[in-house]
N, C-alpha and C positions, 0 to 999 in steps of 0.2 A: 307777549312783549312786542313793542314797536321795533322796527328795524333801525330807525333813527333814534339814537339816544339824545337826550336834552338835559343838561345839568346846569344848575345855578351856582354862580360864584360871586364873590364880592371883591372889589379892588381895595384890599385892606391898606390903610395909610402907610404902613411900614413896608409894603410891597410896591410902593409908588416912588417915582423919581422926584427930583427937585421941582418939576413942573406940575406935580400932582397926577401924572399919568402913570398907569400900571407899567412896570418894567416889562420889556419884551421877554426876558427870561422867565418871569412869573407867569406871563400869559402862556408861554411854551409849557411850563409845568402844569398849568390848568388843562391844557390840551392833552398832555400825556396822562393825567389823571382821568380825564373824560374818556380817553381811549380804553383804559383798563376797567372802568365801571361796567360798561356793557359786556365786555369779555368775561368778567367775573360772573355776572348774572347769567350768562349763557354757557358757562362751563369750561371756558378756555382762557381764564384770566391768570394773572401771575400767582395768586394764592394756590390754585390747583396745580399749575405747571411746575411749581417748585417741588411738589411732592413726587414728581416723576422725572426730575432732573432736566426740566425744560424751562425756557424763559423767552419772553419777547424782547427783542432788542431793536432799537430804532436805527434805520439805515439812512433815511433821508427825511428832512423836514423843511417845508417852505411855509412862511407866514407872510401874508400881505394884508395890511390894515389901512383903511381910510381914516380911522380915528381910534384912539386907545381909550379904554375905560378910565374914568376919572376916579380919584380916591372916594371911597365909600359907595360908589355906584355898584349896583347889582347888574350882572350880565349873565348871559347864557352861552354855553358852548354846545352846539349840536355836533354829532359825530356819526359817521356811517362808513361801512366797508364798501369801497367802490369795485374792487376786484380781488381775486385771490388766485395764486398759483401754488405750485408745490412748496417752494421755499420762501416766497414773498407775498405779502398782501398790502394793498393800498387802502389807506383810511383817510377820509376827508373831514374837514371841520368848517363850521360856520359860527362866527361870533356875532351875537345880537345884543342890543341894549335892552333895558328893562321893558321897553315897549315893543320889542320884537324887530326893530330895524337893524339891518345888517351893518356891522362895523368892520368886518373883514373875514378872511377865509384862510384855511390852512390845508396843505396836502402833506401826507406822510407815507413812507414805505417802511414796512416792518419785516423782520425775519424772525423765525423761531430757531433758537439754538439749543444744542445739548450742553448743559452747564458743565459737564465733565470734559468733553472734547473741545468745546467752544466752537463747534462747527454747525452750520445750518442743518436743520432736520425737517422732516416732512410735516407740513402743517395739516395735511389731509389725514394724517395718522391719528389725530386727536378727535375722538368721538365720531369716527367714521366720516370725517370731512364736514363736521357740523357748521363750519364757518360759511359754507356755501349757502346755508339757509338764511344768512343775514346780509347777503350782497344786495346793494341798492344801485341800480344802473341808471336811473332816470332823475336823480337829484343833482342839480347844478352846483358846480364848484368853479366859478368863473375866473380862476387865476391860473397862470402858467404852471405847468408841471415842472418846468425847469429842466436843465440838462447838466452835462458835466461842467463844473466850474473850472475855468482855465486860469491858471496863475503862471505867469512867465518867469523865466530864469532871472529877470531883473528885479523881481519883487524884493522889497527892502525888509530886513529884519527889524521889527518894531519892538518886540519884547520877548523875554524868556522868563518863564515862571516855574516854580517848584509846585508839584501837586501833593496834597495831603489828605488827611482824614475827611474833611468836609467836601472834598471833590468826588468821593467814591460812593456809589449807590449799592443797592441790593444785589446787583449783578457782579459786584466786585471790581468794576472798572470805573473810569472817570465818567460821571453822569452826563447825559446828553445836554441837559440845560446848562451845566457848568461851562461847557464849550461856548454856548451862546453868550453867557456873561463875560467870559474871558475875551471873546472877540470884540464885543461892544466896548470893553474897557480900553481898546486900542486908540480910541479917540478921546480927547480931553473934554472936560465939562463945558468949556467954552464952545466947542463944536456943537454940542447938543443944545446950547442956548440959541443957536441959529438954524439947526436942522432937526428934522424928525425922521424916524425910520419908517420907510414905506414898505420895504420888503426885506425879509431875512431868509436866507436859504443856506442849508448846511447838508453836506454829505459825509457820513462817517465811513472811514476806510479801514482802520485797525483800532484795536483796543489800546488804551493807556491806563496805567495803574498808579496807585499812590506811590510817590517817590520819583516818578518819571519827571523829567524836565521837558517842558513844552516850549517850543519856539514858534513865534507867529510872524509870518512873512506877508506883507501887504502890498498890493498893487492897485492903482487906480486905473480902471478900464474904460470909463466913460464919465460924463459929468455926474458927480455925486454918486457914482457906482464904484465899489471897491471889491476886490477879491482877496481872500486870505487863505494861505496854506499853513496848516498846523503840523509840526513834526515833533517827534521825540528822539532823543539821542540814544543810540545803542552802540556802545564801544566807539568806533570811529565813524559810524554811519548815522544817517538821519532816516527815520522811518516815518512816512506820512501817515497821520492818523485821521485827519479831516480836512475838508475844504469848505469855505463859506463864501457867500456873496451878500453884500449889504447895499441896498439902494436907499438913498436919503432924498428928502424933499426940503 
């Protein structure tokens, strides 16, 4: 098997926005699927891990696009492991059009957790560290790795939502892509008639579950750059669950 996986997708019309471009959330979902396809083929995918009370969870994701796939267009997502440590691994993505031209890139950080304790567990314990056999160090991913998203105390509360059945995934917590969708809903349709998303970055801090109320605080940090803090209510306290940064053009 090749170390770099390459998978074809189509921008289905009902996965596209009013402009005919693929929703960023659906592109994120394509990337997450592309991440699990090679892991499954190589013996450390979700299907196997669930049998030993383990699971992959996304810790960070950054997507930077020069153009988005148009409806009905076929495109490819390439993916490869850039590095691995005991508790985290980095996986990159390249999105290309039907002719192989780059449309954008992605960077992600993953942890493997024990599904009972919900704590990180040793990635190298799976098949004697087999993940090391699939590391690719010389393939370019020319976008910023990103850093800590900073949201000031003056960030404004924009929206509070209730989470439910359709927010929750196989890991029993609010799905990574749902956060992307909820964040991008903070801007009205009129905004997207004038702007396109250039980069979306999110870091996951804590789990949220069905029934949790999520509040979204937004702050503009530069021209067409916004940072968002997502918190859930716990008694009288707020617990931060994720931070995101969105750059528009």
